[in-house]
N, C-alpha and C positions, 0 to 999 in steps of 0.2 A: 821269932825275930822281933815281933812287937813287944813281947814281954822283956826281952833284953834292952830294948829302947826305953821301955817304961821304968825299968829298975835302975838304969843309969841316968842320974840327974843331968850330967853334961851332954848326954846324947839326946835327951828328951826336949831339946830346944830346937825351935824352927831353924835358926841359923846353922846349928851344928848339923841337923839332918840335911839341909840344902847342900852343905859342903860334901857331906858323905855321899849323897846320891850323885852329885857331879863327878866325884872321883870314881864311883862305880860305873858311871856311863863312859868315862875315859877308859877304864880298864876293858870294858865291853868293846869299845871301838878298837883298842889296841889288839885284843884277842882276835878280832875279825880281820884286821888289816895286816897282821904280821904274816910272814912267809908261810909258816905251817899254822894255818888257821885253827883256833881252838873254839869251835862253836858251842860245846857244852859249857865251858867256863863263861863264855860271853852271855849265854842265855841265863846262866845263874846269876851273874852280876846284874843283868838287866831285871831279872825278877826281883832281887833284893832292892834294886833301885826303885822299882815300882812300889814295894812295899813301904820304903822310906817316904816316897812321895805321898802315898795315902796316909801315912802317919802325920805328915805335914798338914794335910787337908783336915784331918780330925783335930789336930792341935789348934789350928787357926779358927775353925768354924764351930766346934762343939764345946759345950760346957763340961761334959764328962771326959773330955780329952781322949786319951788312949784307951780308957776303960770301955768306952762306947765301941771303939773299933774292935777290941778284944771280944766283946759280947757278940758283936755282929759276925765275927769270924766263927764263933762257936755255936751260935744258934742254929738249930736245924729246922727244917721244914716240919710243919705240924703232923702231916700225915705219915711220914716215914723218917723223919729226923735227918734228912740229907742236907748238908751245909751248903745251901745256894749261894750265900754271899762269897764263900771261899772259892767255889766254882767260877763265879763271875769274875772275881779278882784274878784268878789264874787265866781265864780266857782273855780278859782285858790286857793283861801283861803280855801274852803271847801276841795279841793283836798290835800292840805297840812296839813289838821288837823291830828296830829300824832296818835290819838287813833282810830283806825279802828273798834274797838269792840263796840264803843259807839252807843247806839240806835239812838240817835238824828241825828248823822252823817248818818247812814243808811237810815234814813227816809228822810233827805235831798237829799241824792244821788238818792233814788228811785223817788223822785218827780221832781227833776231837770234834771236828766239824759235823759228822752225821749223828753224834750222840746228843740226845735231848737233855736239857737240864731238869 
């Protein structure tokens, strides 16, 4: 997703990403509030929205822009190569999911919480 943003000059601007993540948040909300709730799609939209928000942070604060974000996602822990930053990003996006009552969220939390990074 970050590579797609980086390769598209129109999308690699803070204003464009802000509009995109707001739309994704609205889709997430719609999926959760419709009659036949679609938790899986809502979670996917929320996750992509979180990635866009992180891209915005890197574009605003870092000189290396999205290259630094991509490197941090790919860099593994020294002793075993485990991608710690990816894991933290996924856990952070799950923690930020706004619909606590969602069954999918509760299942994710139950399966991920006991696992050490």
